A tleap script that builds the chain and sets N, CA, C and O, in Angstrom:
source leaprc.protein.ff14SB
mol = sequence {
  NMET ASP ILE SER ALA GLU GLU ILE LEU ALA
  GLU ILE GLY PRO VAL GLN GLU VAL LEU ASP
  ALA HIE ASP GLY VAL VAL ASN VAL LEU ASP
  THR THR ASP GLY ASN ILE MET LEU SER LEU
  ASP GLY GLY CYS ASN GLY CYS SER SER THR
  PRO MET THR ALA MET GLN ILE TYR TYR SER
  LEU LYS LYS LEU GLU PRO VAL ASN ASP VAL
  ILE PHE VAL ASN GLY GLU LEU PRO ASP TYR
  MET ARG THR PHE ILE ASP GLN LYS MET ALA
  LYS GLU SER ALA GLU GLY ASN SER SER ALA
  ASP ALA ASP GLU GLU PRO GLN GLY GLU ILE
  CVAL
}
set mol.1.N position { 87.342 97.757 109.692 }
set mol.1.CA position { 88.408 98.495 109.467 }
set mol.1.C position { 87.887 99.773 109.163 }
set mol.1.O position { 87.017 99.864 108.296 }
set mol.2.N position { 88.336 100.859 109.812 }
set mol.2.CA position { 87.969 102.194 109.310 }
set mol.2.C position { 88.753 102.826 108.347 }
set mol.2.O position { 89.968 102.635 108.299 }
set mol.3.N position { 88.084 103.666 107.467 }
set mol.3.CA position { 88.788 104.513 106.478 }
set mol.3.C position { 88.758 105.880 107.185 }
set mol.3.O position { 87.899 106.228 107.996 }
set mol.4.N position { 89.833 106.626 106.761 }
set mol.4.CA position { 90.105 107.944 107.627 }
set mol.4.C position { 89.661 108.966 106.080 }
set mol.4.O position { 89.716 108.601 104.906 }
set mol.5.N position { 89.289 110.138 106.572 }
set mol.5.CA position { 89.279 111.327 105.501 }
set mol.5.C position { 90.188 111.328 104.650 }
set mol.5.O position { 89.880 111.230 103.462 }
set mol.6.N position { 91.484 111.435 105.029 }
set mol.6.CA position { 92.708 111.451 104.298 }
set mol.6.C position { 92.845 110.324 103.329 }
set mol.6.O position { 93.223 110.657 102.205 }
set mol.7.N position { 92.643 109.215 103.512 }
set mol.7.CA position { 92.402 108.071 102.494 }
set mol.7.C position { 91.483 108.271 101.602 }
set mol.7.O position { 91.673 107.909 100.440 }
set mol.8.N position { 90.329 108.883 101.992 }
set mol.8.CA position { 89.144 109.189 100.951 }
set mol.8.C position { 89.699 110.214 99.879 }
set mol.8.O position { 89.519 110.092 98.668 }
set mol.9.N position { 90.370 111.200 100.465 }
set mol.9.CA position { 90.710 112.288 99.701 }
set mol.9.C position { 91.802 111.754 98.454 }
set mol.9.O position { 91.767 112.013 97.252 }
set mol.10.N position { 92.708 110.969 99.178 }
set mol.10.CA position { 93.747 110.528 98.391 }
set mol.10.C position { 93.218 109.613 97.304 }
set mol.10.O position { 93.651 109.797 96.166 }
set mol.11.N position { 92.222 108.528 97.542 }
set mol.11.CA position { 91.724 108.050 96.471 }
set mol.11.C position { 91.140 108.534 95.442 }
set mol.11.O position { 91.181 107.878 94.401 }
set mol.12.N position { 90.525 109.668 95.472 }
set mol.12.CA position { 89.686 110.586 94.469 }
set mol.12.C position { 90.516 111.659 93.963 }
set mol.12.O position { 89.977 112.597 93.375 }
set mol.13.N position { 92.100 111.612 94.170 }
set mol.13.CA position { 93.097 112.356 94.063 }
set mol.13.C position { 92.863 112.876 92.384 }
set mol.13.O position { 92.728 114.035 91.992 }
set mol.14.N position { 92.866 111.804 91.691 }
set mol.14.CA position { 92.601 112.406 90.297 }
set mol.14.C position { 91.608 113.364 90.083 }
set mol.14.O position { 91.851 114.457 89.572 }
set mol.15.N position { 90.261 112.929 90.528 }
set mol.15.CA position { 89.136 113.763 90.320 }
set mol.15.C position { 89.237 115.078 91.009 }
set mol.15.O position { 88.594 116.016 90.538 }
set mol.16.N position { 90.070 115.281 92.220 }
set mol.16.CA position { 90.341 116.532 93.151 }
set mol.16.C position { 91.168 117.357 91.980 }
set mol.16.O position { 90.996 118.566 91.820 }
set mol.17.N position { 92.115 116.552 91.153 }
set mol.17.CA position { 93.127 117.672 90.183 }
set mol.17.C position { 91.864 118.335 89.459 }
set mol.17.O position { 91.694 119.541 89.641 }
set mol.18.N position { 91.014 117.668 88.694 }
set mol.18.CA position { 90.001 118.491 87.856 }
set mol.18.C position { 89.276 119.427 88.533 }
set mol.18.O position { 89.047 120.515 88.004 }
set mol.19.N position { 88.752 119.077 89.987 }
set mol.19.CA position { 87.753 120.075 90.704 }
set mol.19.C position { 88.531 121.537 91.105 }
set mol.19.O position { 88.120 122.697 91.147 }
set mol.20.N position { 89.825 120.926 91.374 }
set mol.20.CA position { 90.847 122.245 91.642 }
set mol.20.C position { 91.057 123.489 90.541 }
set mol.20.O position { 91.299 124.673 90.771 }
set mol.21.N position { 90.865 122.739 89.151 }
set mol.21.CA position { 91.133 123.789 88.134 }
set mol.21.C position { 89.539 124.666 88.088 }
set mol.21.O position { 89.441 125.723 87.464 }
set mol.22.N position { 88.574 124.162 88.702 }
set mol.22.CA position { 87.196 124.486 88.551 }
set mol.22.C position { 86.513 125.038 89.953 }
set mol.22.O position { 85.356 125.447 90.051 }
set mol.23.N position { 87.436 124.962 90.957 }
set mol.23.CA position { 87.146 125.450 92.191 }
set mol.23.C position { 86.279 124.667 93.033 }
set mol.23.O position { 85.679 125.064 94.032 }
set mol.24.N position { 86.273 123.649 92.587 }
set mol.24.CA position { 85.161 122.530 93.194 }
set mol.24.C position { 86.026 122.009 94.351 }
set mol.24.O position { 87.251 121.889 94.361 }
set mol.25.N position { 85.096 121.707 95.383 }
set mol.25.CA position { 85.771 121.138 96.641 }
set mol.25.C position { 84.964 119.934 96.872 }
set mol.25.O position { 83.800 119.841 96.480 }
set mol.26.N position { 85.695 118.855 97.620 }
set mol.26.CA position { 85.045 117.613 97.888 }
set mol.26.C position { 85.271 117.993 99.533 }
set mol.26.O position { 86.294 118.518 99.973 }
set mol.27.N position { 84.163 117.635 100.285 }
set mol.27.CA position { 84.352 117.826 101.780 }
set mol.27.C position { 83.879 116.282 102.461 }
set mol.27.O position { 82.783 115.763 102.249 }
set mol.28.N position { 84.645 115.866 103.066 }
set mol.28.CA position { 84.492 114.708 103.786 }
set mol.28.C position { 83.949 115.032 105.141 }
set mol.28.O position { 84.535 115.752 105.949 }
set mol.29.N position { 82.643 114.380 105.366 }
set mol.29.CA position { 81.509 114.865 106.523 }
set mol.29.C position { 81.647 113.664 107.579 }
set mol.29.O position { 81.555 113.796 108.799 }
set mol.30.N position { 81.881 112.485 106.895 }
set mol.30.CA position { 81.691 111.472 108.098 }
set mol.30.C position { 82.251 110.111 107.342 }
set mol.30.O position { 81.967 109.976 106.152 }
set mol.31.N position { 83.080 109.048 108.042 }
set mol.31.CA position { 83.509 107.864 107.508 }
set mol.31.C position { 83.019 106.645 108.402 }
set mol.31.O position { 83.409 105.485 108.272 }
set mol.32.N position { 82.139 107.086 109.287 }
set mol.32.CA position { 81.651 106.098 110.362 }
set mol.32.C position { 81.054 104.686 109.863 }
set mol.32.O position { 80.020 104.597 109.201 }
set mol.33.N position { 81.742 103.737 110.217 }
set mol.33.CA position { 81.317 102.124 109.664 }
set mol.33.C position { 81.288 101.961 108.429 }
set mol.33.O position { 80.456 101.216 107.912 }
set mol.34.N position { 82.320 102.724 107.630 }
set mol.34.CA position { 82.226 102.581 106.099 }
set mol.34.C position { 81.580 103.443 105.275 }
set mol.34.O position { 81.991 103.652 104.134 }
set mol.35.N position { 80.529 104.013 105.763 }
set mol.35.CA position { 79.447 104.973 105.550 }
set mol.35.C position { 80.131 106.036 104.885 }
set mol.35.O position { 80.681 106.672 105.784 }
set mol.36.N position { 80.396 106.583 103.739 }
set mol.36.CA position { 81.135 107.731 103.535 }
set mol.36.C position { 80.368 109.033 103.194 }
set mol.36.O position { 79.885 109.117 102.065 }
set mol.37.N position { 80.226 109.970 103.993 }
set mol.37.CA position { 79.384 111.033 103.749 }
set mol.37.C position { 80.038 112.451 103.027 }
set mol.37.O position { 80.549 113.368 103.670 }
set mol.38.N position { 79.923 112.413 101.830 }
set mol.38.CA position { 80.631 113.579 101.106 }
set mol.38.C position { 79.654 114.753 100.473 }
set mol.38.O position { 78.525 114.543 100.030 }
set mol.39.N position { 80.203 115.800 100.514 }
set mol.39.CA position { 79.506 116.915 99.740 }
set mol.39.C position { 80.452 117.599 98.754 }
set mol.39.O position { 81.649 117.771 98.980 }
set mol.40.N position { 79.848 117.957 97.699 }
set mol.40.CA position { 80.618 118.659 96.523 }
set mol.40.C position { 80.264 120.071 96.702 }
set mol.40.O position { 79.081 120.355 96.511 }
set mol.41.N position { 81.171 121.120 97.075 }
set mol.41.CA position { 80.761 122.490 97.202 }
set mol.41.C position { 81.769 123.292 96.182 }
set mol.41.O position { 82.481 122.682 95.385 }
set mol.42.N position { 81.758 124.474 96.270 }
set mol.42.CA position { 82.360 125.603 95.540 }
set mol.42.C position { 81.974 125.465 94.146 }
set mol.42.O position { 80.774 125.476 93.873 }
set mol.43.N position { 82.717 125.354 93.367 }
set mol.43.CA position { 82.311 125.398 92.043 }
set mol.43.C position { 81.676 124.276 91.402 }
set mol.43.O position { 81.333 124.329 90.221 }
set mol.44.N position { 81.498 123.220 92.158 }
set mol.44.CA position { 80.559 122.218 92.009 }
set mol.44.C position { 78.860 122.637 92.146 }
set mol.44.O position { 77.979 122.153 91.435 }
set mol.45.N position { 78.642 123.685 93.271 }
set mol.45.CA position { 77.340 124.169 93.174 }
set mol.45.C position { 77.043 124.669 91.776 }
set mol.45.O position { 77.701 125.523 91.181 }
set mol.46.N position { 75.851 123.960 91.269 }
set mol.46.CA position { 75.269 124.846 90.150 }
set mol.46.C position { 75.741 123.936 88.932 }
set mol.46.O position { 74.942 123.732 88.018 }
set mol.47.N position { 77.095 123.350 88.893 }
set mol.47.CA position { 77.805 122.739 87.976 }
set mol.47.C position { 77.106 121.618 87.141 }
set mol.47.O position { 76.836 120.633 87.827 }
set mol.48.N position { 76.696 121.516 85.639 }
set mol.48.CA position { 76.180 120.459 85.037 }
set mol.48.C position { 76.708 119.184 85.139 }
set mol.48.O position { 76.034 118.156 85.065 }
set mol.49.N position { 78.167 119.249 85.345 }
set mol.49.CA position { 79.124 118.138 85.274 }
set mol.49.C position { 79.157 117.209 86.709 }
set mol.49.O position { 79.577 116.055 86.797 }
set mol.50.N position { 78.551 118.110 87.884 }
set mol.50.CA position { 78.666 117.341 89.275 }
set mol.50.C position { 78.063 116.215 89.136 }
set mol.50.O position { 78.531 115.630 90.112 }
set mol.51.N position { 77.352 115.456 88.634 }
set mol.51.CA position { 76.476 114.290 88.691 }
set mol.51.C position { 77.486 113.243 88.254 }
set mol.51.O position { 77.717 112.221 88.900 }
set mol.52.N position { 78.072 113.574 87.108 }
set mol.52.CA position { 79.274 112.801 86.468 }
set mol.52.C position { 80.638 112.866 87.442 }
set mol.52.O position { 81.289 111.828 87.565 }
set mol.53.N position { 81.014 113.922 88.043 }
set mol.53.CA position { 82.065 113.948 88.812 }
set mol.53.C position { 81.630 113.049 90.123 }
set mol.53.O position { 82.467 112.238 90.517 }
set mol.54.N position { 80.583 113.126 90.708 }
set mol.54.CA position { 80.034 112.192 91.827 }
set mol.54.C position { 79.933 110.894 91.382 }
set mol.54.O position { 80.281 110.077 92.234 }
set mol.55.N position { 79.529 110.377 90.207 }
set mol.55.CA position { 79.844 109.129 89.600 }
set mol.55.C position { 81.141 108.538 89.659 }
set mol.55.O position { 81.343 107.400 90.082 }
set mol.56.N position { 81.829 109.148 89.326 }
set mol.56.CA position { 83.531 108.764 89.350 }
set mol.56.C position { 83.954 108.723 90.715 }
set mol.56.O position { 84.845 107.946 91.058 }
set mol.57.N position { 83.394 109.488 91.519 }
set mol.57.CA position { 83.901 109.279 92.980 }
set mol.57.C position { 83.334 108.108 93.710 }
set mol.57.O position { 83.977 107.396 94.481 }
set mol.58.N position { 82.055 107.966 93.398 }
set mol.58.CA position { 81.466 106.634 93.861 }
set mol.58.C position { 82.206 105.572 93.507 }
set mol.58.O position { 82.633 104.785 94.352 }
set mol.59.N position { 82.454 105.430 92.103 }
set mol.59.CA position { 82.927 104.337 91.448 }
set mol.59.C position { 84.503 104.176 92.201 }
set mol.59.O position { 84.810 103.001 92.402 }
set mol.60.N position { 85.123 104.802 92.466 }
set mol.60.CA position { 86.459 104.953 93.206 }
set mol.60.C position { 86.185 104.163 94.192 }
set mol.60.O position { 86.372 102.950 94.288 }
set mol.61.N position { 85.564 105.177 95.194 }
set mol.61.CA position { 85.449 104.721 96.598 }
set mol.61.C position { 84.563 103.352 96.802 }
set mol.61.O position { 84.742 102.750 97.861 }
set mol.62.N position { 83.823 102.935 96.063 }
set mol.62.CA position { 83.213 101.792 96.009 }
set mol.62.C position { 84.209 100.650 96.065 }
set mol.62.O position { 83.927 99.633 96.699 }
set mol.63.N position { 85.378 100.780 95.419 }
set mol.63.CA position { 86.321 99.527 95.096 }
set mol.63.C position { 87.266 99.294 96.340 }
set mol.63.O position { 88.063 98.360 96.419 }
set mol.64.N position { 87.050 100.378 97.414 }
set mol.64.CA position { 87.699 100.111 98.644 }
set mol.64.C position { 87.126 99.218 99.331 }
set mol.64.O position { 85.897 99.250 99.277 }
set mol.65.N position { 87.758 98.139 100.196 }
set mol.65.CA position { 87.449 97.340 101.086 }
set mol.65.C position { 86.561 97.875 102.204 }
set mol.65.O position { 85.490 97.303 102.404 }
set mol.66.N position { 86.956 99.060 103.048 }
set mol.66.CA position { 86.350 99.247 104.067 }
set mol.66.C position { 85.185 100.316 103.709 }
set mol.66.O position { 84.676 100.952 104.632 }
set mol.67.N position { 84.783 100.505 102.445 }
set mol.67.CA position { 83.710 101.276 102.120 }
set mol.67.C position { 82.595 100.676 101.999 }
set mol.67.O position { 82.568 99.981 100.983 }
set mol.68.N position { 81.453 100.643 102.744 }
set mol.68.CA position { 80.237 99.997 102.733 }
set mol.68.C position { 79.053 100.819 101.626 }
set mol.68.O position { 78.353 100.169 100.849 }
set mol.69.N position { 79.001 102.229 101.726 }
set mol.69.CA position { 78.257 103.001 100.931 }
set mol.69.C position { 78.799 104.462 100.867 }
set mol.69.O position { 79.459 104.999 101.757 }
set mol.70.N position { 78.418 105.038 99.663 }
set mol.70.CA position { 78.818 106.808 99.515 }
set mol.70.C position { 77.734 107.407 99.484 }
set mol.70.O position { 76.790 107.004 98.805 }
set mol.71.N position { 77.695 108.484 100.227 }
set mol.71.CA position { 76.480 109.089 100.393 }
set mol.71.C position { 76.824 110.662 100.048 }
set mol.71.O position { 77.690 111.246 100.700 }
set mol.72.N position { 76.093 111.325 98.976 }
set mol.72.CA position { 76.432 112.562 98.823 }
set mol.72.C position { 75.391 113.616 99.315 }
set mol.72.O position { 74.450 113.856 98.558 }
set mol.73.N position { 75.469 114.265 100.503 }
set mol.73.CA position { 74.544 114.881 101.004 }
set mol.73.C position { 73.835 115.952 100.347 }
set mol.73.O position { 72.818 116.436 100.844 }
set mol.74.N position { 74.291 116.318 99.322 }
set mol.74.CA position { 73.614 117.464 98.565 }
set mol.74.C position { 72.975 116.582 97.283 }
set mol.74.O position { 72.446 117.184 96.348 }
set mol.75.N position { 73.044 115.377 97.298 }
set mol.75.CA position { 72.026 114.444 96.329 }
set mol.75.C position { 72.506 114.739 94.949 }
set mol.75.O position { 71.661 114.876 94.064 }
set mol.76.N position { 73.832 114.858 94.661 }
set mol.76.CA position { 74.564 114.865 93.449 }
set mol.76.C position { 74.764 113.520 92.734 }
set mol.76.O position { 75.305 113.581 91.630 }
set mol.77.N position { 74.498 112.622 93.084 }
set mol.77.CA position { 74.595 111.462 92.344 }
set mol.77.C position { 72.969 110.831 92.421 }
set mol.77.O position { 72.417 110.382 93.426 }
set mol.78.N position { 72.446 110.940 91.141 }
set mol.78.CA position { 71.006 110.377 91.086 }
set mol.78.C position { 71.045 108.963 91.169 }
set mol.78.O position { 72.059 108.322 90.892 }
set mol.79.N position { 69.829 108.382 91.591 }
set mol.79.CA position { 69.756 106.881 91.699 }
set mol.79.C position { 70.161 106.168 90.566 }
set mol.79.O position { 71.029 105.310 90.727 }
set mol.80.N position { 69.541 106.423 89.066 }
set mol.80.CA position { 70.057 105.706 87.747 }
set mol.80.C position { 71.508 105.635 87.746 }
set mol.80.O position { 72.014 104.712 87.107 }
set mol.81.N position { 72.319 106.522 88.405 }
set mol.81.CA position { 73.705 106.709 88.145 }
set mol.81.C position { 74.087 105.732 89.269 }
set mol.81.O position { 74.869 104.925 88.766 }
set mol.82.N position { 73.879 105.435 90.604 }
set mol.82.CA position { 74.188 104.643 91.355 }
set mol.82.C position { 73.948 103.218 90.952 }
set mol.82.O position { 74.854 102.398 91.096 }
set mol.83.N position { 72.703 102.849 90.421 }
set mol.83.CA position { 72.492 101.706 90.081 }
set mol.83.C position { 73.379 101.229 88.547 }
set mol.83.O position { 73.812 100.101 88.308 }
set mol.84.N position { 73.451 102.101 87.908 }
set mol.84.CA position { 74.355 101.698 86.778 }
set mol.84.C position { 75.985 101.474 87.080 }
set mol.84.O position { 76.676 100.870 86.259 }
set mol.85.N position { 76.552 102.010 88.332 }
set mol.85.CA position { 77.924 101.825 88.730 }
set mol.85.C position { 77.634 100.626 89.475 }
set mol.85.O position { 78.498 99.762 89.325 }
set mol.86.N position { 76.653 100.304 90.252 }
set mol.86.CA position { 76.459 99.084 91.118 }
set mol.86.C position { 76.330 98.041 90.215 }
set mol.86.O position { 76.981 97.039 90.513 }
set mol.87.N position { 75.628 97.985 89.122 }
set mol.87.CA position { 75.594 96.816 88.082 }
set mol.87.C position { 76.884 96.704 87.247 }
set mol.87.O position { 77.169 95.586 86.818 }
set mol.88.N position { 77.659 97.699 86.984 }
set mol.88.CA position { 78.896 97.486 86.339 }
set mol.88.C position { 79.874 96.610 87.446 }
set mol.88.O position { 80.367 95.503 87.229 }
set mol.89.N position { 80.011 97.439 88.716 }
set mol.89.CA position { 80.725 96.618 89.577 }
set mol.89.C position { 80.436 95.105 89.734 }
set mol.89.O position { 81.326 94.255 89.696 }
set mol.90.N position { 79.266 94.866 89.893 }
set mol.90.CA position { 78.648 93.537 89.907 }
set mol.90.C position { 79.121 92.594 88.830 }
set mol.90.O position { 79.447 91.425 89.034 }
set mol.91.N position { 79.128 93.257 87.577 }
set mol.91.CA position { 79.596 92.564 86.406 }
set mol.91.C position { 81.017 92.397 86.505 }
set mol.91.O position { 81.563 91.351 86.154 }
set mol.92.N position { 81.642 93.383 86.968 }
set mol.92.CA position { 83.188 93.361 86.921 }
set mol.92.C position { 83.849 92.109 87.822 }
set mol.92.O position { 84.894 91.490 87.621 }
set mol.93.N position { 82.786 91.955 88.964 }
set mol.93.CA position { 83.087 91.162 89.955 }
set mol.93.C position { 82.966 89.710 89.481 }
set mol.93.O position { 83.899 88.913 89.574 }
set mol.94.N position { 81.633 89.375 88.909 }
set mol.94.CA position { 81.409 88.096 88.607 }
set mol.94.C position { 82.464 87.670 87.272 }
set mol.94.O position { 82.850 86.505 87.180 }
set mol.95.N position { 82.850 88.619 86.349 }
set mol.95.CA position { 83.800 88.389 85.370 }
set mol.95.C position { 85.259 87.852 86.040 }
set mol.95.O position { 85.967 86.974 85.548 }
set mol.96.N position { 85.527 88.591 87.271 }
set mol.96.CA position { 86.837 88.545 87.625 }
set mol.96.C position { 87.608 89.158 86.908 }
set mol.96.O position { 87.131 89.917 86.065 }
set mol.97.N position { 89.197 88.991 87.046 }
set mol.97.CA position { 90.306 89.827 86.559 }
set mol.97.C position { 90.996 88.955 85.613 }
set mol.97.O position { 92.220 88.836 85.549 }
set mol.98.N position { 89.903 88.186 84.681 }
set mol.98.CA position { 90.466 87.260 83.801 }
set mol.98.C position { 91.218 88.225 82.420 }
set mol.98.O position { 90.949 89.379 82.088 }
set mol.99.N position { 92.030 87.451 81.930 }
set mol.99.CA position { 92.840 88.032 80.797 }
set mol.99.C position { 91.792 88.337 79.423 }
set mol.99.O position { 91.023 87.440 79.077 }
set mol.100.N position { 91.815 89.458 78.787 }
set mol.100.CA position { 91.065 89.801 78.195 }
set mol.100.C position { 91.026 89.052 76.786 }
set mol.100.O position { 92.019 88.985 76.063 }
set mol.101.N position { 89.667 88.438 76.430 }
set mol.101.CA position { 89.910 87.743 74.823 }
set mol.101.C position { 89.360 88.852 73.763 }
set mol.101.O position { 88.851 89.946 74.006 }
set mol.102.N position { 89.565 88.366 72.793 }
set mol.102.CA position { 89.272 89.323 71.572 }
set mol.102.C position { 87.867 89.443 71.812 }
set mol.102.O position { 87.542 90.629 71.758 }
set mol.103.N position { 86.847 88.634 72.070 }
set mol.103.CA position { 85.298 88.965 72.036 }
set mol.103.C position { 84.767 89.483 73.259 }
set mol.103.O position { 83.572 89.715 73.438 }
set mol.104.N position { 85.847 89.692 74.252 }
set mol.104.CA position { 85.131 90.637 75.552 }
set mol.104.C position { 85.424 92.165 75.060 }
set mol.104.O position { 86.115 92.653 74.166 }
set mol.105.N position { 84.539 92.699 76.103 }
set mol.105.CA position { 84.472 94.356 75.929 }
set mol.105.C position { 85.775 94.751 76.667 }
set mol.105.O position { 86.248 94.127 77.616 }
set mol.106.N position { 86.241 95.757 76.162 }
set mol.106.CA position { 87.475 96.326 76.860 }
set mol.106.C position { 86.978 96.911 78.231 }
set mol.106.O position { 85.976 97.572 78.506 }
set mol.107.N position { 88.014 96.447 78.993 }
set mol.107.CA position { 87.831 97.127 80.645 }
set mol.107.C position { 88.426 98.477 80.866 }
set mol.107.O position { 89.374 98.916 80.215 }
set mol.108.N position { 87.882 99.032 81.715 }
set mol.108.CA position { 88.798 100.566 82.184 }
set mol.108.C position { 87.716 101.250 82.998 }
set mol.108.O position { 86.599 100.742 83.093 }
set mol.109.N position { 87.972 102.182 83.478 }
set mol.109.CA position { 87.275 103.006 84.390 }
set mol.109.C position { 86.520 104.152 83.797 }
set mol.109.O position { 86.840 104.615 82.702 }
set mol.110.N position { 85.512 104.623 84.510 }
set mol.110.CA position { 84.450 105.488 83.864 }
set mol.110.C position { 85.371 106.900 84.010 }
set mol.110.O position { 86.068 107.205 84.977 }
set mol.111.N position { 85.197 107.566 82.933 }
set mol.111.CA position { 86.048 108.940 83.056 }
set mol.111.C position { 85.168 110.096 82.915 }
set mol.111.O position { 85.630 111.235 82.980 }
savepdb mol mol.pdb
quit
């Protein structure tokens, strides 16, 4: 199952709202075989928050069934951040969506 550029942009909508306020732009360059190629342009160029923005986008998109990988062509997502998200998602998957006990860590999204 393929995913369209429109579906990608819809999924990152909350991030795009913040980018709009700072003249940032997400460009979907390719979605072939579930490998999403993006660039963060406009106000993102030179912004110190760009890696965190890329991390949130990566986390959001990797949750989608048809997405195999998310590649930032400008290198906005450092390897250590990618590894952190992959480990977090593996832990979430292993734990499942069970109801939270008092002893469990709170669940949520990276903001």
